[in-house]
BAMISE-76235 format. One line per 2 residues: their letters; for each residue x, y, z of N, C-alpha, C, O. Coordinates in steps of 0.001 Angstrom, whole numbers, plus 500000, padded with zeros to 6 digits. Example, Ala and Ser with C-alpha at 12.3 -4.5 7.8 and 13.67 -1.06 7.14 Angstrom:
REM residues 2
as = 513190 494310 507800 512300 495500 507800 513200 496700 507800 514236 496681 508465 | 512850 497750 507080 513670 498940 507140 512900 500030 507870 513409 501138 508039
//
This chain:
REM residues 92
xx = 737059 201223 504513 737625 200057 504913 736900 198394 504607 737276 197287 504993 | 735825 198774 503825 735500 197401 503150 736218 197409 502066 736977 196439 502064
xx = 736327 198093 501105 737152 198265 500064 738769 197625 500403 739390 196876 499649 | 739057 197939 501215 740512 197371 501849 740438 196086 502294 741219 195259 501822
xx = 739485 195709 503274 739854 194140 503305 739406 193562 502141 739700 192374 502013 | 738737 194109 501203 738170 192861 499844 739272 192734 499188 739445 191610 498718
xx = 740474 193875 498899 741478 194016 498117 741987 192460 499042 741870 191311 498618 | 742430 192797 500087 743498 191877 500937 742872 190263 500490 743384 189254 500005
xx = 741277 190709 501015 740876 189295 500798 741251 188570 499458 742015 187604 499459 | 740569 189174 498082 741097 189401 496987 742754 188553 496713 742991 187483 496152
xx = 743443 189288 497197 745273 188976 496892 745301 187379 498015 746142 186544 497682 | 744518 187081 499104 744760 185999 499848 744583 184562 498923 745193 183508 498743
xx = 743086 185375 498372 742076 184054 497795 743545 183757 496427 744033 182628 496457 | 744066 184653 495473 744715 184472 494749 746111 184136 495175 746748 183520 494320
xx = 746513 184304 495895 748159 183443 496596 747768 182233 496729 748364 181409 496034 | 746628 181717 497673 746187 180600 498018 745883 179618 496141 746308 178479 495949
xx = 745393 180127 495465 745241 179851 494513 746501 179121 493261 746515 178156 492497 | 747521 180334 493660 748245 179856 492936 749740 178983 493754 750803 178569 493291
xx = 749160 178989 495107 749830 177845 495688 749687 176501 495336 750391 175663 494772 | 748649 176535 495798 747894 175531 495163 747816 174362 493680 747633 173169 493441
xx = 748076 175577 493014 747872 174674 491492 749306 175148 490916 749554 174990 489721 | 750331 175790 491880 751710 175630 490779 752315 175345 491951 752634 174161 492058
xx = 752634 176191 493058 754074 175774 493563 753841 174786 494686 754796 174649 495451 | 752616 173981 494963 752695 172629 495768 753276 171830 494845 754392 171329 494983
xx = 752344 171646 493615 753020 170571 492820 754449 170303 492673 755179 169315 492743 | 754576 171551 492442 756358 171349 492125 757331 170869 493321 758398 170254 493336
xx = 756309 171541 494538 757405 170705 495221 757483 169257 495932 758367 168680 496565 | 756156 168924 495545 756237 167297 495631 756420 166593 494625 756343 165378 494806
xx = 756666 167002 493492 757633 166689 492351 759252 166801 492804 760143 166040 492425 | 759367 167686 493503 761274 167687 493705 761404 167115 494623 762601 166852 494730
xx = 760675 166604 495677 760457 165730 496777 760914 164214 495826 762004 163656 495695 | 759669 163921 495327 759812 162833 494889 761014 162361 494197 761426 161209 494333
xx = 761579 163237 493458 762653 162936 492801 763926 163182 493842 764859 162380 493809 | 763943 164017 494529 765193 163460 495400 765358 162440 496354 766385 162011 496880
xx = 763826 162028 496531 763446 160759 497099 764546 159436 496197 765456 158716 496609 | 763907 159603 494858 764588 158651 493726 766086 158642 493905 766611 157586 494257
xx = 766915 159842 493672 767988 159514 493658 768613 159325 495299 769833 159442 495184 | 768438 159203 496028 768401 159457 497358 768681 157554 497090 769745 156945 497210
xx = 767320 157006 496708 767411 155462 496863 768470 154483 495266 768844 153316 495147 | 768537 155130 494782 769065 154684 493799 770908 154072 494222 771798 154593 494894
xx = 770831 152700 493402 772185 152222 493983 773042 151563 492460 772732 151870 491309 | 773997 150746 492806 774660 150246 491790 773584 149247 491452 772796 148623 492163
xx = 773814 149291 489986 773149 148413 488685 771984 149395 488177 771755 149500 486972 | 771264 150102 489132 770556 150576 488377 770392 151412 487009 771310 152134 486621
xx = 769168 151284 486282 769091 151963 484884 768646 153686 485440 767938 154078 486368 | 769276 154265 484596 768940 155866 484779 769074 156629 483499 769941 156327 482679
xx = 768129 157732 483288 768126 158649 482178 768633 159809 482820 768135 160029 483924 | 769642 160748 482349 769583 161998 482712 769282 162883 481988 769018 162631 480813
xx = 769228 164309 482529 768775 165411 482325 769185 165065 480633 768411 164468 479884 | 770237 165453 480314 770551 165589 479016 770156 164150 478113 770755 163869 477075
xx = 769541 163676 478434 768965 162641 477841 769834 161452 477469 769313 160764 476592 | 771346 160902 478012 771954 159762 478368 771670 158357 479552 771829 158222 480765
xx = 771172 157465 478422 770879 156389 478955 772089 155652 480020 772954 155365 479193 | 772498 155302 481054 773383 154593 481728 772825 153790 482595 771642 153982 482873
xx = 773549 152715 483213 773777 151697 484405 774850 152422 485485 775972 152886 485284 | 774129 152338 486581 774997 153022 487657 775914 152143 488062 775535 150987 488249
xx = 777447 152523 488305 778672 151645 488163 779279 151444 489875 779733 150533 490567 | 778917 153092 490033 779456 153276 491749 778808 154374 491817 778539 155091 490853
xx = 778409 154648 493384 777692 155840 493484 779052 156430 494787 779771 155784 495550 | 778897 158038 494509 780229 158732 495051 778808 159695 496295 777622 159553 496593
xx = 779862 160544 496595 778912 161529 497438 777975 162434 496783 776756 162484 496943 | 778848 163270 495885 777529 163624 494870 777254 163584 493193 776660 164320 492405
xx = 778062 162242 493082 778211 161813 491607 778177 160181 491774 778555 159334 492583 | 777426 160266 490389 777212 158791 490159 778665 158027 488701 779302 158740 487925
xx = 778723 157059 488766 779865 157024 487647 778811 155421 486857 778623 154256 487205 | 778409 156250 485751 777564 155545 484895 778256 154345 483632 779421 154577 483309
xx = 777864 153651 483247 778289 152753 482321 777026 153053 481153 775976 152411 481169 | 777236 153821 480443 777084 154104 479009 777080 153118 477546 776205 152940 476699
xx = 778183 152696 477658 778484 151395 476719 779867 150395 476750 780601 150857 477624 | 780228 149706 476388 781047 148420 476824 782460 149797 476996 782767 150800 476353
xx = 783014 149059 478300 784407 150083 478548 784017 151600 477736 784866 151913 476902 | 782618 152760 477907 782618 153926 478185 781814 154378 479767 780611 154305 480017
xx = 782748 154774 480530 782240 155365 481870 781916 156836 482040 782774 157636 481668 | 780763 157300 482565 780741 158745 482764 780794 158798 484193 780430 157911 484966
xx = 781356 160097 484521 780852 160703 486058 779666 161818 486122 779822 162882 485522 | 778506 161562 486842 777350 162831 486174 777181 162792 487576 777329 161811 488304
xx = 776768 164263 487981 776180 164481 489406 774983 164104 489772 774029 164312 489022 | 774878 163686 490595 773553 163108 491022 772003 163653 490842 770975 163011 491058
xx = 772153 165353 490274 771106 165826 490196 770852 166031 488637 769901 166739 488306 | 771353 165665 488032 771296 165285 486659 770370 164234 486319 769733 164209 485265
xx = 770298 163246 487357 769219 162196 486859 767920 162708 486947 767436 163532 487723 | 767431 162065 486000 765619 162571 486023 764786 161688 486440 763802 161886 487152
xx = 765293 160363 485857 764039 158930 485699 765271 157618 486228 766488 157525 486066 | 764383 156856 486819 764856 155603 486904 763880 154498 485622 762691 154379 485329
xx = 765283 153816 485116 764140 152744 484195 764310 151135 485231 764879 150770 486259 | 763343 150524 484083 762718 149394 484539 763652 148561 483335 763905 148947 482194
xx = 763994 147499 483899 764673 146148 483069 763447 146034 481947 763648 145977 480734 | 762509 146017 482404 761602 145845 480857 761406 147276 479609 760827 147343 478525
xx = 761924 147923 480137 762552 149018 479323 763606 149081 478245 763558 149404 477058 | 764904 148527 479311 766027 148050 478574 765802 147178 477442 766459 147407 476427
xx = 764871 146089 477448 764884 145337 476262 764464 145946 474834 764925 145675 473725 | 763552 146759 475158 763052 147881 473847 764252 148820 473023 763921 149592 472123
//
């Protein structure tokens, strides 16, 4: 009986360590990214997962229309946005 309890305790501790080192931080990053996407608005500068830099021109239900150059517009999924840029980075 002691050996079974030790094995169960070991598995519980192992799962707890995995949760706090891997699963929880990923959930927090995902929540932060989702909040960022929700708060994006027209004229925000963004970077997509594909490395495209752009400025939001229009917000739709599941997509953004972004301007990537003069007279060049792309429609991207909201989920492809990974970062919001600042005005300071624009000048670099």
